[in-house]
Backbone bond lengths (Angstrom), bond angles and torsions (degrees), N, CA, C in turn:
res aa  C-N    CA-C-N  psi(-1)  N-CA   C-N-CA  omega(-1)  CA-C   N-CA-C  phi
1 M - - - 1.426 - - 1.512 111.60 -
2 L 1.295 116.16 -43.97 1.447 121.64 -178.04 1.528 111.08 -66.59
3 V 1.287 118.57 -34.05 1.462 122.92 -179.03 1.522 110.39 -68.93
4 S 1.310 119.44 -38.96 1.464 121.60 -178.53 1.531 110.67 -70.61
5 E 1.326 117.99 -34.17 1.460 120.08 177.94 1.525 110.61 -67.60
6 R 1.300 116.36 -39.15 1.459 119.27 179.19 1.516 111.33 -65.14
7 S 1.290 119.36 -41.32 1.461 121.35 -178.76 1.534 109.80 -66.61
8 G 1.337 117.77 -33.95 1.471 120.81 176.23 1.506 111.28 -68.86
9 D 1.323 118.74 -39.95 1.467 122.17 178.64 1.521 111.23 -65.87
10 E 1.307 117.10 -37.94 1.460 120.37 179.85 1.519 111.31 -66.81
11 T 1.316 117.42 -41.41 1.472 119.33 179.25 1.523 110.74 -70.13
12 E 1.335 116.67 -33.94 1.469 119.25 177.23 1.520 111.03 -67.72
13 S 1.309 117.33 -42.27 1.459 119.79 -179.24 1.528 111.30 -68.40
14 K 1.322 117.31 -32.69 1.462 120.27 177.63 1.525 111.59 -71.38
15 A 1.317 117.56 -31.97 1.467 121.37 -177.03 1.527 112.78 -100.98
16 S 1.313 118.32 4.32 1.468 119.47 -177.16 1.528 112.35 -69.13
17 W 1.305 119.26 -22.71 1.465 121.39 178.16 1.517 111.58 -65.37
18 I 1.342 116.35 -24.27 1.465 120.40 -179.64 1.531 110.34 -64.10
19 E 1.320 117.53 -39.00 1.467 120.62 178.65 1.529 111.01 -63.42
20 G 1.323 116.09 -43.37 1.464 120.04 178.74 1.517 112.04 -62.61
21 V 1.315 117.24 -42.77 1.459 121.72 178.96 1.527 110.14 -66.29
22 A 1.325 117.52 -39.91 1.464 121.01 179.46 1.528 110.59 -63.10
23 I 1.330 117.74 -42.45 1.469 121.14 178.10 1.524 110.06 -64.68
24 L 1.329 116.75 -43.02 1.457 120.53 179.33 1.528 111.53 -62.46
25 V 1.312 117.55 -42.14 1.467 121.51 178.58 1.533 110.42 -65.32
26 A 1.331 117.64 -41.52 1.463 120.82 179.41 1.527 110.95 -62.70
27 V 1.327 117.01 -43.79 1.467 120.63 178.41 1.521 109.93 -63.96
28 L 1.309 117.74 -42.30 1.452 121.85 179.51 1.528 111.36 -61.89
29 V 1.323 117.59 -42.21 1.464 121.50 178.72 1.532 110.47 -63.28
30 V 1.324 117.27 -44.39 1.461 120.74 179.86 1.527 110.80 -62.83
31 V 1.313 117.39 -43.08 1.467 121.22 179.92 1.528 110.67 -64.00
32 L 1.314 118.06 -44.06 1.465 121.32 -179.28 1.523 111.81 -66.30
33 V 1.318 117.83 -42.41 1.468 120.79 179.06 1.524 110.50 -64.85
34 T 1.323 117.74 -42.27 1.467 121.22 178.50 1.525 110.92 -64.17
35 A 1.310 117.07 -43.07 1.469 120.66 179.01 1.524 111.31 -63.60
36 F 1.319 117.70 -40.48 1.463 121.10 178.68 1.519 110.89 -64.87
37 N 1.327 117.50 -43.43 1.465 120.59 179.06 1.526 111.13 -63.76
38 D 1.322 117.70 -41.87 1.461 120.96 177.88 1.526 111.19 -63.08
39 W 1.313 117.22 -42.59 1.461 121.37 179.01 1.524 110.87 -62.68
40 R 1.336 116.69 -42.54 1.461 120.88 -179.59 1.526 111.04 -65.33
41 K 1.335 117.59 -41.99 1.464 120.92 178.25 1.526 111.45 -66.39
42 E 1.319 117.20 -38.75 1.471 120.75 177.92 1.524 110.48 -63.65
43 R 1.316 117.64 -41.84 1.465 121.56 178.34 1.526 110.94 -64.31
44 Q 1.318 116.65 -40.66 1.462 121.30 177.98 1.531 110.34 -65.44
45 F 1.323 117.29 -40.61 1.460 121.55 178.47 1.522 110.75 -63.38
46 R 1.330 117.65 -43.66 1.468 120.82 178.64 1.522 111.15 -60.85
47 G 1.325 116.97 -39.22 1.468 120.46 177.65 1.518 111.91 -63.74
48 L 1.328 117.25 -42.73 1.460 120.54 178.64 1.521 111.23 -67.28
49 Q 1.330 117.12 -39.72 1.467 120.79 178.64 1.524 110.66 -62.87
50 S 1.324 116.87 -41.47 1.459 120.82 178.21 1.526 110.77 -64.23
51 K 1.323 116.04 -39.88 1.464 120.59 178.89 1.528 110.72 -63.72
52 I 1.321 117.03 -40.98 1.458 121.15 179.32 1.530 109.97 -63.70
53 E 1.327 117.24 -44.14 1.457 120.48 -176.77 1.519 112.95 -66.20
54 H 1.324 118.25 -29.50 1.458 120.15 -174.84 1.521 114.32 -100.73
55 E 1.323 118.72 -24.84 1.456 120.01 -173.71 1.520 114.45 -105.09
56 H 1.319 118.87 -32.16 1.460 120.34 -177.37 1.520 109.85 -80.52
57 K 1.334 115.29 134.13 1.450 120.50 -178.88 1.517 109.60 -124.10
58 F 1.319 114.85 151.06 1.452 122.38 178.77 1.520 109.37 -118.39
59 A 1.326 115.12 149.03 1.456 120.31 167.68 1.524 105.17 -77.14
60 T 1.324 115.95 114.05 1.462 121.55 -171.19 1.524 110.22 -124.11
61 L 1.312 115.41 136.33 1.456 121.27 174.80 1.521 107.63 -91.73
62 R 1.331 115.31 109.57 1.463 121.36 -179.46 1.527 107.88 -134.63
63 S 1.304 115.23 126.69 1.470 122.02 -179.75 1.521 111.59 57.25
64 G 1.313 117.19 35.08 1.463 121.55 176.93 1.515 114.72 80.30
65 E 1.322 118.00 3.13 1.463 121.46 -179.66 1.527 109.66 -122.47
66 V 1.329 116.54 144.36 1.461 121.39 175.84 1.525 107.67 -86.32
67 Q 1.328 115.50 123.25 1.466 121.71 -178.13 1.520 109.26 -130.42
68 Q 1.325 116.63 154.16 1.463 122.45 172.44 1.527 107.20 -91.03
69 I 1.347 117.11 112.11 1.463 121.53 -175.15 1.529 109.08 -124.17
70 A 1.339 115.58 137.84 1.474 121.04 178.08 1.524 109.86 -66.41
71 V 1.325 116.01 152.11 1.461 121.49 -177.20 1.524 111.21 -58.51
72 G 1.308 118.47 -39.39 1.449 121.91 -178.77 1.515 114.09 -69.13
73 D 1.343 117.24 -16.38 1.459 121.22 -177.73 1.520 112.93 -101.04
74 L 1.318 118.51 7.19 1.460 120.69 178.91 1.522 110.63 -68.04
75 L 1.315 115.33 143.25 1.457 121.22 -178.73 1.522 110.10 -121.19
76 V 1.314 114.72 167.20 1.456 120.55 175.80 1.518 107.94 -64.46
77 G 1.306 116.72 132.11 1.454 121.31 179.02 1.516 113.37 98.51
78 D 1.325 118.47 -11.73 1.469 120.41 176.59 1.515 109.16 -70.87
79 I 1.305 116.10 139.17 1.463 121.36 176.46 1.521 106.73 -109.30
80 C 1.335 115.76 116.86 1.465 121.57 -174.45 1.512 110.74 -106.81
81 H 1.320 114.81 143.86 1.452 121.21 173.41 1.521 106.62 -97.14
82 V 1.336 117.20 106.33 1.459 122.69 -176.39 1.517 108.56 -96.28
83 K 1.316 115.94 125.37 1.464 121.58 178.38 1.527 108.89 -101.92
84 Y 1.305 115.99 165.73 1.460 120.03 178.07 1.521 110.25 -59.18
85 G 1.323 116.10 133.97 1.458 121.51 176.19 1.516 114.36 88.62
86 Q 1.325 118.60 -2.98 1.457 119.93 178.69 1.524 109.98 -86.23
87 F 1.322 114.80 146.23 1.459 121.27 177.90 1.517 108.70 -97.25
88 Y 1.320 115.71 142.82 1.456 119.76 176.79 1.512 108.81 -145.65
89 L 1.311 114.71 162.33 1.456 119.82 -179.98 1.519 109.67 -68.78
90 P 1.310 118.26 137.81 1.466 120.03 -177.62 1.526 113.56 -73.73
91 L 1.323 118.72 -8.23 1.461 121.38 -179.94 1.524 109.59 -89.90
92 A 1.301 115.25 61.92 1.457 119.80 -178.24 1.514 109.12 -147.21
93 A 1.284 114.46 155.85 1.464 119.62 174.06 1.520 107.21 -96.22
94 C 1.297 116.35 129.70 1.459 120.78 -178.05 1.525 109.25 -107.05
95 F 1.313 115.49 130.35 1.448 121.63 178.14 1.512 108.32 -119.80
96 R 1.306 115.40 144.96 1.459 119.75 178.65 1.525 107.58 -120.98
97 F 1.319 114.30 115.47 1.461 120.41 178.53 1.518 108.42 -113.90
98 Q 1.304 115.93 126.22 1.456 118.50 174.41 1.525 110.59 -95.15
99 R 1.313 114.77 -35.81 1.453 119.32 178.55 1.523 107.17 -150.64
100 A 1.298 116.33 125.78 1.459 119.91 179.12 1.522 108.73 -114.89
101 T 1.305 116.34 130.28 1.457 120.81 177.45 1.522 108.51 -130.49
102 A 1.291 115.94 151.10 1.458 121.18 179.11 1.528 107.94 -127.97
103 Y 1.293 114.99 138.37 1.461 120.76 178.74 1.530 108.83 -116.64
104 N 1.296 115.51 134.29 1.461 120.16 173.51 1.501 109.16 -85.80
105 T 1.299 115.90 125.92 1.464 121.43 -177.88 1.523 107.86 -119.77
106 V 1.299 115.35 132.91 1.449 120.51 178.45 1.517 107.72 -117.33
107 Y 1.321 116.49 124.97 1.452 121.19 177.92 1.534 108.83 -101.17
108 A 1.294 116.07 134.69 1.457 119.56 -178.90 1.500 111.08 -99.09
């Protein structure tokens, strides 16, 4: 009985490196697949962002005139009319006016 247990322990100890290598290979495969998926999604996102910057246009008040201007060409001081579903750069201040009135005041 004792002899058979020893022969099993020896074969297990000789082949135990296989388990370590298998775990290492599995972790490596998971890391590579995750990195590839992240890279592919990032590339797809960059393509969509570029498309938004060049193709989407806003009705913009610039220099007292309403013009159709691409999102990538917006400047500081432009006043844009944003409609539902339009994309815009998040680095902007958004104002919501329901009714705007102006009063002329004369000081004596």
